[in-house]
C-alpha positions, -999 to +999 in steps of 0.1 A: +498-335-038+503-362-012+487-396-014+478-421+013+496-454+016+476-482+000+486-507+027+466-501+058+479-522+087+451-529+111+455-521+147+457-555+164+441-544+196+426-514+213+460-503+224+488-495+200+523-490+214+551-481+190+586-480+202+608-449+198+621-462+165+586-465+152+587-504+153+552-517+145+544-486+124+572-491+099+565-528+094+532-522+077+536-490+057+558-473+032+557-439+046+581-425+072+602-455+083+620-436+111+596-412+129+614-383+145+617-381+183+614-347+198+636-339+228+645-310+250+631-294+282+611-267+263+580-282+247+556-262+225+527-282+211+498-272+189+469-295+196+435-292+178+401-308+177+380-308+146+346-324+137+352-332+101+317-345+095+333-373+074+366-387+063+350-416+046+365-407+012+402-407+007+399-374-012+387-356+020+417-369+040+440-356+013+422-323+014+426-321+052+464-326+049+466-299+023+445-275+044+468-281+074+499-271+054+493-234+061+493-237+099+514-251+127+500-283+142+512-314+160+481-334+170+446-331+155+418-349+173+390-359+148+353-363+153+327-379+130+353-397+110+327-422+099+352-449+089+345-485+100+366-505+124+399-495+139+430-488+118+464-471+119+479-457+087+512-440+079+505-416+051+530-409+023+534-375+038+549-392+069+520-382+091+501-409+111+464-414+108+444-434+134+407-439+136+381-461+154+345-465+145+316-490+143+324-523+127+293-524+104+281-489+101+296-456+088+286-432+116+302-414+145+339-424+148+369-406+163+406-405+155+439-386+154+462-371+128+497-371+142+524-349+126+555-368+115+577-346+136+562-360+168+554-395+157+584-410+175+571-396+209+538-415+207+538-441+234+502-453+231+472-449+209+441-465+224+406-466+210+377-471+234+347-470+210+333-448+182+330-418+205+362-420+225+400-425+219+432-414+236+468-408+225+497-406+249+528-385+242+561-392+259+580-360+266+608-376+286+613-404+312+593-384+338+565-366+318+537-378+296+507-360+281+474-379+276+450-364+250+415-377+249+393-371+218+356-370+224+325-370+201+295-367+223+259-378+213+236-352+199+204-340+215+185-368+196+202-394+218+191-404+253+206-389+284+217-424+295+241-426+265+256-392+275+261-404+311+278-435+299+302-415+278+313-393+307+318-423+328+340-438+301+360-406+298+366-407+336+378-443+334+402-434+306+416-405+327+422-428+357+438-456+337+475-450+332+478-416+350+499-390+333+513-356+345+492-337+320+457-345+307+437-329+278+401-338+271+388-322+239+363-326+211+327-320+201+306-322+233+274-312+216+268-289+246+267-252+253+282-241+286+275-204+280+287-176+302+301-180+336+278-179+366+285-171+402+306-198+419+320-212+387+353-193+386+374-224+392+360-241+360+348-214+336+367-183+326+353-148+321+349-152+283+322-178+278+296-173+250+260-181+243+234-196+266+239-228+286+216-257+277+208-289+296+237-308+281+259-278+290+249-284+327+261-320+324+293-310+307+301-285+335+297-313+361+325-332+344+354-307+348+341-297+383+343-333+395+377-338+379+393-304+388+396-293+352+390-260+334+373-253+301+401-234+284+381-218+256+365-196+282+398-182+296+409-164+264+393-132+251+382-134+215+357-115+194+322-130+189+331-140+154+361-160+167+342-179+194+316-200+176+325-236+165+293-247+148+269-229+124+235-240+112+229-248+075+216-213+068+243-197+089+218-179+111+227-198+143+262-201+156+272-220+188+302-229+207+301-267+214+337-278+208+360-274+238+395-281+252+397-291+288+427-297+310+438-303+346+469-282+341+457-248+328+491-232+331+504-251+301+478-237+278+489-204+263+459-198+239+428-214+225+413-202+192+392-212+163+408-219+129+387-208+099+412-215+072+410-253+077+377-264+060+369-297+044+332-290+040+323-293+077+299-270+095+323-271+124+354-250+129+387-264+142+396-254+177+433-251+184+452-249+217+488-237+220+506-256+247+539-248+264+557-271+289+590-264+306+601-297+321+628-281+342+603-258+359+578-286+363+605-307+380+614-278+404+577-276+415+580-312+427+613-308+446+611-299+483+634-271+496+667-287+506+682-283+541+653-262+553+658-272+589+695-261+588+685-227+574+659-223+601+684-230+628+707-204+613+680-178+613+672-185+649+709-182+657+712-148+640+680-136+658+695-146+692+728-128+683+709-097+673+687-096+704+718-100+726+737-072+708+706-049+711+704-056+748+740-048+753+737-015+734+707-004+754+726-014+786+755+008+775+731+036+767+716+033+802+750+034+819+760+066+800+728+084+805+725+108+835+697+131+845+716+161+830+718+142+796+681+136+794+677+162+766+702+147+742+692+150+705+682+120+684+715+122+666+734+118+699+713+088+709+721+072+675+758+079+681+756+058+712+739+029+695+761+028+664+797+037+668+808+058+639+841+050+622+870+073+630+882+096+602+918+089+591+943+116+603 
């Protein structure tokens, strides 16, 4: 069994920026001193979002690590962590644990669990407040991925608080633009099934009935040209829900993964085997990025004008040759030859090669 590192170096500000050697991380912890740096043009990432209900006790954090051993994961966004303040920890397992919450109250709170194999690629961890945090992954010099973890207010909170959160998410997206952006978490909203005119945002596999908060959630990806990726992958009804009521009679889908680059998401599914006592299920997205192909999309066709000129030149040559052939045909045709067969006409147009003696 793993154990957390007793020394917990506090995050000095709302933005944590380790270098590729893990600089500030290794100074305050006895875990992995040299985080690995993932390289290559083929990137496969397993990102997940999970409302844990509470990670206030160390035993639950240990249990979460053990539960994750049976699946492939890279980044897990966490909701309702309930830990106070802002803190970054390198666990003895080598994984990195970050959280931000209220200073004097153990409620709400968000965070990230970062696999040790990708820790060296983290260029920034930034906490906004107890409902919003972001992590930026550096793929190479050109490409970065921004992942934003959200824990939205429940229906007991005022609409003004919900509006403020969406405004903050938009601000985080605009600040430090990256090539790929993921917004995920517990939105406490049901988007339901797709309606007419929503094809660009919702896929054909939505579930449940949309509520008022679902209407507000839908406005967000529409205004930011994003897609709700859960709805684009066909799953059975038992694989769709992410929250169940205490008695298990009501099951809803309220945890989502959104992106502005849907082509990089290969699948979105719920994970039942990870359970630390929460009434939510983990939602995992499989991501695949080929940086070479992405680069080719940005490159303009080279020497397109030269190729166009060559095509025009060939067209002129063909037209001239065709005109000459028809002129030759006209010269050879007489009134008596008006009934030539199609084969004879073809012979005049295309001179057949002579057979060798």
